[in-house]
C-alpha atoms as an extended CHARMM CRD file, in Angstrom:
* protein
*
       109  EXT
         1         1  UNK       CA             -0.2240000000        0.0200000000       -0.1600000000  PROA      1               0.0000000000
         2         2  UNK       CA              1.0910000000        3.7130000000       -0.7760000000  PROA      2               0.0000000000
         3         3  UNK       CA              2.9320000000        4.7790000000        2.6750000000  PROA      3               0.0000000000
         4         4  UNK       CA              0.2720000000        7.7330000000        2.9030000000  PROA      4               0.0000000000
         5         5  UNK       CA             -2.5970000000        6.3030000000        1.8470000000  PROA      5               0.0000000000
         6         6  UNK       CA             -5.7260000000        6.7620000000        4.0720000000  PROA      6               0.0000000000
         7         7  UNK       CA             -8.1920000000        4.1790000000        4.4520000000  PROA      7               0.0000000000
         8         8  UNK       CA            -11.8100000000        5.4200000000        3.3410000000  PROA      8               0.0000000000
         9         9  UNK       CA            -14.3190000000        2.3300000000        3.4890000000  PROA      9               0.0000000000
        10        10  UNK       CA            -14.6530000000       -1.1740000000        2.2340000000  PROA      10              0.0000000000
        11        11  UNK       CA            -17.3940000000       -3.1100000000        0.5390000000  PROA      11              0.0000000000
        12        12  UNK       CA            -18.4660000000       -6.5400000000        0.1890000000  PROA      12              0.0000000000
        13        13  UNK       CA            -17.5890000000       -7.7450000000       -3.4600000000  PROA      13              0.0000000000
        14        14  UNK       CA            -18.9900000000      -11.5390000000       -2.7880000000  PROA      14              0.0000000000
        15        15  UNK       CA            -17.4550000000      -14.7290000000       -2.5600000000  PROA      15              0.0000000000
        16        16  UNK       CA            -15.2770000000      -13.9160000000        0.5550000000  PROA      16              0.0000000000
        17        17  UNK       CA            -13.8690000000      -10.7740000000       -1.2510000000  PROA      17              0.0000000000
        18        18  UNK       CA            -14.0180000000       -6.8120000000       -0.1460000000  PROA      18              0.0000000000
        19        19  UNK       CA            -13.1440000000       -3.9800000000       -2.0280000000  PROA      19              0.0000000000
        20        20  UNK       CA            -10.8680000000       -1.8790000000        0.1160000000  PROA      20              0.0000000000
        21        21  UNK       CA            -10.8730000000        1.7480000000       -0.8110000000  PROA      21              0.0000000000
        22        22  UNK       CA             -7.9990000000        4.3800000000        0.0550000000  PROA      22              0.0000000000
        23        23  UNK       CA             -7.5430000000        7.9300000000       -0.8610000000  PROA      23              0.0000000000
        24        24  UNK       CA             -4.0320000000        9.4700000000       -1.7650000000  PROA      24              0.0000000000
        25        25  UNK       CA             -3.0410000000       13.1310000000       -2.2830000000  PROA      25              0.0000000000
        26        26  UNK       CA             -0.6870000000       11.7820000000       -5.0210000000  PROA      26              0.0000000000
        27        27  UNK       CA             -1.4410000000       12.6480000000       -8.5410000000  PROA      27              0.0000000000
        28        28  UNK       CA             -2.6180000000        9.8020000000      -10.5970000000  PROA      28              0.0000000000
        29        29  UNK       CA              0.2220000000        9.5860000000      -12.9040000000  PROA      29              0.0000000000
        30        30  UNK       CA              2.4650000000        9.1230000000       -9.8010000000  PROA      30              0.0000000000
        31        31  UNK       CA              0.2100000000        6.8580000000       -7.7980000000  PROA      31              0.0000000000
        32        32  UNK       CA              0.2490000000        4.4840000000      -11.4060000000  PROA      32              0.0000000000
        33        33  UNK       CA              4.2920000000        5.1010000000      -11.3270000000  PROA      33              0.0000000000
        34        34  UNK       CA              4.7270000000        3.9000000000       -7.6110000000  PROA      34              0.0000000000
        35        35  UNK       CA              2.7460000000        0.7710000000       -8.1390000000  PROA      35              0.0000000000
        36        36  UNK       CA              4.5350000000       -0.2990000000      -11.2930000000  PROA      36              0.0000000000
        37        37  UNK       CA              7.8330000000        0.0380000000       -9.2740000000  PROA      37              0.0000000000
        38        38  UNK       CA              6.4820000000       -1.5220000000       -6.1350000000  PROA      38              0.0000000000
        39        39  UNK       CA              4.6690000000       -4.4450000000       -7.7370000000  PROA      39              0.0000000000
        40        40  UNK       CA              7.3360000000       -4.8970000000      -10.8570000000  PROA      40              0.0000000000
        41        41  UNK       CA              4.4080000000       -5.1720000000      -13.2750000000  PROA      41              0.0000000000
        42        42  UNK       CA              3.2420000000       -2.7130000000      -15.8340000000  PROA      42              0.0000000000
        43        43  UNK       CA             -0.5430000000       -3.1480000000      -15.4630000000  PROA      43              0.0000000000
        44        44  UNK       CA             -3.4110000000       -2.2670000000      -17.6470000000  PROA      44              0.0000000000
        45        45  UNK       CA             -5.0350000000        1.0200000000      -18.5570000000  PROA      45              0.0000000000
        46        46  UNK       CA             -8.4560000000        0.1330000000      -18.2000000000  PROA      46              0.0000000000
        47        47  UNK       CA             -9.8340000000        3.3960000000      -19.3580000000  PROA      47              0.0000000000
        48        48  UNK       CA             -8.3660000000        6.7050000000      -20.6440000000  PROA      48              0.0000000000
        49        49  UNK       CA            -11.4180000000        8.9170000000      -19.3290000000  PROA      49              0.0000000000
        50        50  UNK       CA            -11.4820000000        8.9420000000      -16.4020000000  PROA      50              0.0000000000
        51        51  UNK       CA             -8.1330000000        7.5700000000      -16.3870000000  PROA      51              0.0000000000
        52        52  UNK       CA             -8.0840000000        4.1700000000      -14.4150000000  PROA      52              0.0000000000
        53        53  UNK       CA             -5.5010000000        1.5610000000      -14.2440000000  PROA      53              0.0000000000
        54        54  UNK       CA             -5.5650000000       -1.7730000000      -12.8080000000  PROA      54              0.0000000000
        55        55  UNK       CA             -2.4030000000       -4.3360000000      -11.5330000000  PROA      55              0.0000000000
        56        56  UNK       CA             -3.5910000000       -7.5720000000      -11.0520000000  PROA      56              0.0000000000
        57        57  UNK       CA             -1.7280000000       -9.1310000000       -8.0490000000  PROA      57              0.0000000000
        58        58  UNK       CA             -2.9620000000      -12.9200000000       -8.5050000000  PROA      58              0.0000000000
        59        59  UNK       CA             -4.4340000000      -15.4540000000      -10.8470000000  PROA      59              0.0000000000
        60        60  UNK       CA             -8.1720000000      -14.9440000000      -10.9230000000  PROA      60              0.0000000000
        61        61  UNK       CA            -10.0820000000      -18.1930000000      -10.4580000000  PROA      61              0.0000000000
        62        62  UNK       CA            -13.4080000000      -17.6990000000      -11.6110000000  PROA      62              0.0000000000
        63        63  UNK       CA            -14.8460000000      -20.5370000000       -9.5050000000  PROA      63              0.0000000000
        64        64  UNK       CA            -13.3700000000      -18.9570000000       -6.3510000000  PROA      64              0.0000000000
        65        65  UNK       CA            -13.7150000000      -15.1310000000       -6.5030000000  PROA      65              0.0000000000
        66        66  UNK       CA            -15.9960000000      -12.7440000000       -7.8310000000  PROA      66              0.0000000000
        67        67  UNK       CA            -13.0430000000      -10.3110000000       -9.0030000000  PROA      67              0.0000000000
        68        68  UNK       CA             -9.4720000000      -10.6440000000       -9.8960000000  PROA      68              0.0000000000
        69        69  UNK       CA             -7.2990000000       -9.6760000000       -7.0770000000  PROA      69              0.0000000000
        70        70  UNK       CA             -5.8900000000       -6.5090000000       -7.8950000000  PROA      70              0.0000000000
        71        71  UNK       CA             -5.0450000000       -2.8380000000       -7.1330000000  PROA      71              0.0000000000
        72        72  UNK       CA             -6.6630000000       -0.4780000000       -9.0880000000  PROA      72              0.0000000000
        73        73  UNK       CA             -5.8160000000        3.2320000000       -9.4610000000  PROA      73              0.0000000000
        74        74  UNK       CA             -8.2960000000        6.2760000000      -10.6800000000  PROA      74              0.0000000000
        75        75  UNK       CA             -7.8240000000        9.5870000000      -11.4260000000  PROA      75              0.0000000000
        76        76  UNK       CA            -10.8730000000       11.6220000000       -9.3480000000  PROA      76              0.0000000000
        77        77  UNK       CA             -9.6240000000       15.0950000000      -10.8950000000  PROA      77              0.0000000000
        78        78  UNK       CA            -10.2230000000       14.1570000000      -14.6900000000  PROA      78              0.0000000000
        79        79  UNK       CA            -12.8600000000       16.6020000000      -16.2620000000  PROA      79              0.0000000000
        80        80  UNK       CA            -11.8850000000       19.3780000000      -13.5360000000  PROA      80              0.0000000000
        81        81  UNK       CA            -13.3110000000       17.4900000000      -10.4510000000  PROA      81              0.0000000000
        82        82  UNK       CA            -12.1860000000       18.5910000000       -7.4110000000  PROA      82              0.0000000000
        83        83  UNK       CA            -11.4550000000       14.9640000000       -6.1170000000  PROA      83              0.0000000000
        84        84  UNK       CA            -13.0660000000       11.9900000000       -4.2960000000  PROA      84              0.0000000000
        85        85  UNK       CA            -14.7990000000       13.5360000000       -1.2930000000  PROA      85              0.0000000000
        86        86  UNK       CA            -13.5030000000       12.3540000000        2.1700000000  PROA      86              0.0000000000
        87        87  UNK       CA            -16.1920000000       10.3170000000        3.7120000000  PROA      87              0.0000000000
        88        88  UNK       CA            -15.2340000000       11.3940000000        6.9500000000  PROA      88              0.0000000000
        89        89  UNK       CA            -16.9750000000       14.5680000000        8.0330000000  PROA      89              0.0000000000
        90        90  UNK       CA            -14.3140000000       17.2090000000        9.1420000000  PROA      90              0.0000000000
        91        91  UNK       CA            -11.7070000000       14.9810000000        8.2720000000  PROA      91              0.0000000000
        92        92  UNK       CA             -8.5900000000       16.4610000000        6.4830000000  PROA      92              0.0000000000
        93        93  UNK       CA             -8.1010000000       16.4340000000        3.4750000000  PROA      93              0.0000000000
        94        94  UNK       CA            -11.6350000000       17.4310000000        2.2420000000  PROA      94              0.0000000000
        95        95  UNK       CA            -10.9290000000       15.5310000000       -1.2660000000  PROA      95              0.0000000000
        96        96  UNK       CA             -8.6610000000       13.1860000000       -2.6300000000  PROA      96              0.0000000000
        97        97  UNK       CA             -7.2540000000       13.3840000000       -6.2240000000  PROA      97              0.0000000000
        98        98  UNK       CA             -6.4700000000        9.7140000000       -6.6080000000  PROA      98              0.0000000000
        99        99  UNK       CA             -8.3540000000        6.7390000000       -5.1500000000  PROA      99              0.0000000000
       100       100  UNK       CA             -6.7480000000        3.1130000000       -4.6620000000  PROA      100             0.0000000000
       101       101  UNK       CA             -9.0480000000        0.0550000000       -4.5520000000  PROA      101             0.0000000000
       102       102  UNK       CA             -7.7720000000       -3.2110000000       -3.3000000000  PROA      102             0.0000000000
       103       103  UNK       CA             -8.9460000000       -6.4780000000       -3.8720000000  PROA      103             0.0000000000
       104       104  UNK       CA             -7.3210000000       -8.8730000000       -1.9420000000  PROA      104             0.0000000000
       105       105  UNK       CA             -7.4000000000      -12.8680000000       -2.2390000000  PROA      105             0.0000000000
       106       106  UNK       CA            -10.9160000000      -14.1420000000       -0.7050000000  PROA      106             0.0000000000
       107       107  UNK       CA            -11.0890000000      -15.1730000000        2.7670000000  PROA      107             0.0000000000
       108       108  UNK       CA            -10.6060000000      -18.7420000000        3.4230000000  PROA      108             0.0000000000
       109       109  UNK       CA            -13.5860000000      -20.3490000000        4.0050000000  PROA      109             0.0000000000
């Protein structure tokens, strides 16, 4: 995980997996570069608009998983947006330019 990432929330993804959402003050391109270096893989650009990049971190097994274990980075300043709003009222920063979504391997049943 990026060192200054702020945990925001998690969501059930199904089949024992969760989406964990983090906000970072790092610009999108720098976050992608950080994960390319940290994970030693190039990853895949999922969308140009809004910029979204994904790094798969383990093999996807459709029979056991709802989503591929991955790190997904999304630019929330695209199109002039002020960023992803911090869900914690009164917390600083108020908005994050970049969001990191982590989907780990499923919890063993």
